[in-house]
C-alpha positions as CSV (number, residue, x, y, z in Angstrom):
1,M,0.0,0.0,0.0
2,A,1.4,3.4,-1.0
3,S,2.3,5.6,2.0
4,K,1.8,8.9,0.3
5,I,-0.1,9.7,-2.9
6,P,1.0,12.9,-4.7
7,S,-1.5,15.6,-5.5
8,N,-2.6,16.4,-9.1
9,E,-0.5,19.6,-8.9
10,E,2.6,17.5,-8.1
11,I,1.8,14.8,-10.7
12,I,1.3,17.0,-13.8
13,P,4.7,18.9,-13.8
14,Y,6.5,15.8,-12.8
15,C,5.2,13.9,-15.9
16,Q,5.9,17.0,-18.0
17,E,9.5,17.1,-16.8
18,K,10.0,13.5,-17.8
19,G,8.7,14.1,-21.3
20,P,5.2,13.6,-22.9
21,E,6.6,10.8,-25.1
22,V,7.1,8.6,-22.0
23,P,3.9,6.7,-21.3
24,G,4.7,6.1,-17.7
25,V,7.1,7.3,-15.0
26,R,8.3,6.0,-11.6
27,Y,7.5,8.4,-8.7
28,R,9.8,8.0,-5.8
29,Q,10.2,4.3,-4.9
30,H,6.7,3.0,-4.6
31,L,4.5,4.5,-7.4
32,W,4.0,4.3,-11.1
33,I,2.2,7.1,-13.0
34,K,0.8,6.0,-16.3
35,H,0.0,9.1,-18.4
36,R,-1.2,9.5,-22.0
37,E,-3.2,11.6,-24.4
38,A,-6.5,10.0,-25.2
39,Y,-7.9,10.7,-28.6
40,P,-10.4,12.0,-29.4
41,A,-10.4,14.5,-26.4
42,D,-14.1,14.1,-25.8
43,Q,-13.5,10.4,-25.2
44,A,-10.6,10.8,-22.7
45,Q,-12.7,10.4,-19.6
46,K,-14.5,7.3,-20.9
47,K,-11.2,5.8,-21.9
48,L,-9.7,6.5,-18.5
49,Q,-12.7,5.2,-16.6
50,A,-12.8,2.0,-18.7
51,E,-9.2,1.1,-18.0
52,V,-9.4,1.9,-14.3
53,T,-12.6,-0.1,-13.9
54,A,-11.1,-3.2,-15.6
55,Q,-7.9,-3.1,-13.6
56,R,-9.7,-2.6,-10.3
57,F,-12.0,-5.6,-11.0
58,A,-9.0,-7.7,-11.9
59,Y,-7.2,-6.5,-8.7
60,H,-10.1,-7.7,-6.6
61,A,-10.4,-10.9,-8.5
62,L,-6.8,-11.8,-7.6
63,E,-6.2,-9.9,-4.3
64,R,-6.3,-13.1,-2.3
65,C,-4.0,-14.9,-4.8
66,C,-0.5,-15.5,-3.5
67,V,1.1,-16.1,-6.9
68,V,-0.4,-13.7,-9.5
69,R,-1.7,-10.2,-8.8
70,V,-2.5,-6.8,-10.4
71,P,-1.1,-3.5,-9.2
72,E,-3.4,-1.5,-7.0
73,I,-4.7,1.8,-8.4
74,H,-4.7,4.7,-5.8
75,H,-5.7,7.7,-7.8
76,Y,-6.6,8.8,-11.3
77,F,-7.7,12.0,-13.0
78,R,-8.0,13.8,-16.4
79,V,-6.9,17.3,-17.5
80,G,-8.2,18.0,-21.0
81,K,-7.3,15.0,-23.2
82,K,-4.4,14.0,-20.9
83,T,-5.1,11.1,-18.4
84,Y,-3.2,10.0,-15.4
85,I,-3.4,6.8,-13.4
86,V,-1.4,6.4,-10.2
87,M,-0.7,2.8,-9.1
88,D,1.8,0.7,-7.2
89,F,5.2,0.4,-8.8
90,I,6.2,-3.2,-9.2
91,H,9.8,-4.1,-8.6
92,G,10.6,-7.1,-10.7
93,M,12.0,-8.6,-13.8
94,T,10.5,-9.0,-17.2
95,Y,9.6,-12.4,-18.7
96,P,12.6,-12.4,-21.2
97,K,15.0,-12.0,-18.3
98,Y,13.1,-14.5,-16.2
99,R,13.3,-17.1,-19.0
100,K,17.1,-16.6,-19.2
101,T,17.7,-17.0,-15.5
102,H,15.3,-19.8,-14.5
103,A,15.0,-23.5,-15.1
104,P,12.4,-24.9,-17.6
105,A,10.4,-26.4,-14.7
106,E,10.1,-23.0,-13.1
107,I,9.1,-21.4,-16.3
108,S,6.4,-24.1,-16.8
109,R,5.0,-23.3,-13.3
110,L,5.0,-19.6,-14.2
111,F,2.8,-20.2,-17.2
112,E,0.5,-22.5,-15.2
113,S,0.1,-19.8,-12.6
114,I,-0.7,-17.1,-15.2
115,A,-3.2,-19.4,-16.9
116,E,-4.9,-20.1,-13.6
117,A,-5.1,-16.4,-12.8
118,V,-6.6,-15.5,-16.2
119,R,-9.3,-18.2,-15.7
120,H,-9.9,-16.8,-12.2
121,I,-10.4,-13.3,-13.7
122,W,-12.8,-14.7,-16.3
123,D,-14.8,-16.4,-13.6
124,F,-14.9,-13.4,-11.2
125,N,-18.4,-12.3,-10.5
126,I,-18.5,-8.7,-11.9
127,P,-21.6,-6.8,-10.8
128,T,-22.2,-5.1,-14.1
129,T,-24.6,-5.1,-17.0
130,N,-21.9,-3.7,-19.3
131,P,-22.5,-4.8,-23.0
132,P,-19.6,-6.2,-25.1
133,G,-16.5,-3.9,-25.1
134,P,-14.7,-1.7,-22.6
135,F,-16.5,-0.6,-19.4
136,G,-18.8,2.3,-19.9
137,Q,-19.3,1.5,-23.6
138,Y,-16.1,3.2,-24.6
139,E,-15.2,2.5,-28.3
140,P,-13.0,-0.6,-28.4
141,A,-9.5,-0.3,-29.6
142,D,-7.3,-3.4,-29.3
143,R,-5.6,-6.3,-31.2
144,F,-8.9,-7.1,-32.9
145,F,-10.7,-3.8,-33.6
146,S,-7.4,-2.0,-34.4
147,A,-5.5,0.5,-32.3
148,S,-7.6,3.4,-33.6
149,S,-11.0,1.7,-32.9
150,V,-13.8,1.1,-35.3
151,G,-15.7,4.2,-34.3
152,R,-18.7,2.5,-32.7
153,T,-19.9,0.6,-29.6
154,F,-22.0,-2.5,-29.2
155,N,-25.2,-2.8,-27.2
156,S,-25.4,-6.6,-27.2
157,M,-23.6,-9.8,-28.2
158,T,-25.8,-10.0,-31.2
159,E,-24.7,-6.6,-32.4
160,L,-21.1,-7.6,-32.0
161,Q,-21.6,-10.8,-33.9
162,D,-23.5,-9.1,-36.7
163,F,-20.7,-6.5,-37.0
164,I,-18.1,-9.3,-37.5
165,H,-20.3,-11.1,-39.9
166,G,-20.8,-7.9,-41.9
167,T,-17.1,-7.3,-42.0
168,L,-16.4,-10.8,-43.4
169,A,-19.4,-10.9,-45.8
170,G,-18.5,-7.5,-47.2
171,E,-15.3,-9.0,-48.5
172,G,-16.8,-12.3,-49.6
173,K,-15.3,-14.3,-46.7
174,K,-17.0,-17.5,-45.6
175,W,-16.0,-17.6,-41.9
176,R,-18.5,-16.7,-39.2
177,V,-18.6,-16.4,-35.4
178,D,-21.2,-17.8,-33.0
179,F,-21.5,-15.7,-29.7
180,I,-25.1,-16.6,-28.9
181,S,-24.2,-19.2,-26.3
182,D,-21.1,-17.4,-25.0
183,T,-20.9,-15.4,-21.7
184,L,-19.2,-12.0,-21.4
185,R,-16.1,-12.2,-19.2
186,L,-13.4,-9.7,-18.2
187,C,-10.7,-10.2,-20.8
188,H,-7.3,-8.5,-20.7
189,C,-6.9,-8.6,-24.5
190,D,-3.2,-7.8,-24.4
191,L,-1.5,-10.7,-22.5
192,A,1.9,-10.1,-23.8
193,Q,5.4,-10.6,-22.3
194,H,5.9,-6.9,-21.9
195,N,2.8,-6.7,-19.6
196,L,4.3,-9.0,-17.0
197,K,6.6,-8.5,-14.0
198,I,7.9,-11.2,-11.7
199,T,9.2,-10.1,-8.3
200,D,12.1,-11.6,-6.4
201,D,9.8,-13.6,-4.2
202,G,8.0,-15.1,-7.2
203,V,4.9,-13.1,-7.4
204,V,3.7,-12.4,-10.9
205,Y,2.0,-9.1,-11.8
206,L,-0.3,-8.6,-14.8
207,L,0.1,-5.1,-16.1
208,D,-1.7,-2.6,-18.5
209,F,-5.5,-3.1,-18.8
210,G,-5.8,-0.4,-21.5
211,M,-7.4,-2.9,-23.9
212,A,-9.5,-4.8,-21.4
213,G,-13.2,-5.2,-21.5
214,M,-16.2,-7.6,-21.3
215,Y,-15.9,-10.0,-24.2
216,P,-16.4,-13.7,-25.1
217,T,-13.1,-15.5,-24.2
218,C,-12.3,-16.0,-27.9
219,F,-11.2,-12.3,-27.8
220,E,-8.5,-13.4,-25.4
221,E,-7.6,-16.3,-27.7
222,H,-7.4,-14.0,-30.7
223,A,-5.2,-11.5,-28.9
224,L,-2.7,-14.3,-28.1
225,A,-2.8,-15.8,-31.6
226,N,-2.3,-12.3,-33.0
227,Q,1.2,-12.1,-31.4
228,V,2.9,-14.0,-34.3
229,G,6.4,-15.2,-33.3
230,S,5.9,-14.7,-29.6
231,D,6.9,-17.8,-27.6
232,F,5.2,-16.3,-24.5
233,A,1.8,-15.9,-26.3
234,R,2.1,-19.3,-27.9
235,R,2.7,-21.1,-24.6
236,L,0.0,-19.2,-22.8
237,R,-2.5,-19.8,-25.6
238,L,-1.8,-23.6,-25.5
239,L,-2.6,-23.7,-21.8
240,L,-5.7,-21.7,-22.0
241,F,-7.2,-22.9,-25.3
242,G,-5.3,-25.8,-26.7
243,Q,-3.3,-26.4,-29.9
244,K,-6.1,-25.7,-32.4
245,L,-7.8,-22.3,-32.8
246,S,-11.5,-22.3,-32.1
247,P,-13.8,-21.6,-35.0
248,N,-14.7,-18.2,-33.4
249,A,-11.0,-17.3,-33.2
250,V,-10.3,-18.4,-36.8
251,A,-13.1,-16.1,-38.0
252,M,-11.8,-13.3,-35.9
253,V,-8.3,-13.7,-37.4
254,H,-9.7,-13.2,-40.9
255,A,-12.0,-10.3,-39.8
256,A,-9.2,-8.5,-38.0
257,R,-7.1,-8.4,-41.2
258,L,-10.0,-6.5,-42.8
259,L,-10.4,-4.1,-39.8
260,W,-6.7,-3.1,-39.5
């Protein structure tokens, strides 16, 4: 738990001093300040609230877990189109460094712990009626919809399914998704090796919930399959989903090529 949270008046010039091109800065020894410009400016508050809500739900889902956790958010605010999130700074190593310094058996246990944590987040009872997408119906922008978003939101699973079908059919593609029997779950949607920290005592932290939202789990599957050439994503996908891509994920792969 952070001992002292800086004020907005302290945070803004501190981040400006470090440079606007830096997406996050360490504050003293215990805090990390994530700051960015959210485009368009009128969506900045929604984008901020969506990320904070997702990370806080994930934090509570794993707060009693001794192996995998999520940094606690202490404060957040917006000034114009600039957003700031103040959270715990995690002292630890990245996955590439961990892989070089640990035995294969330890690495296998690491992946098993991460997979268990992801499933736990999926199963966490979130008291929300949020439709598909980021919390608060912010326009989705991620590894499927593209980093600049598709310029719309979705009110139901049927709307999301119809959007993907329309994208595929418009280009004469045969693949289709079937979300009717699926359940919306909190998906990180960017489970990549750079969003992981492992502390000296073996606790794993999942970072950066900027792409997270309520989706069918095939969105998590697609986000992992999208990371072509990543050994981390490949191994985690095998544990969570198996060797073969699901029909929904296959259709999403083809639809994503048309959206990007």
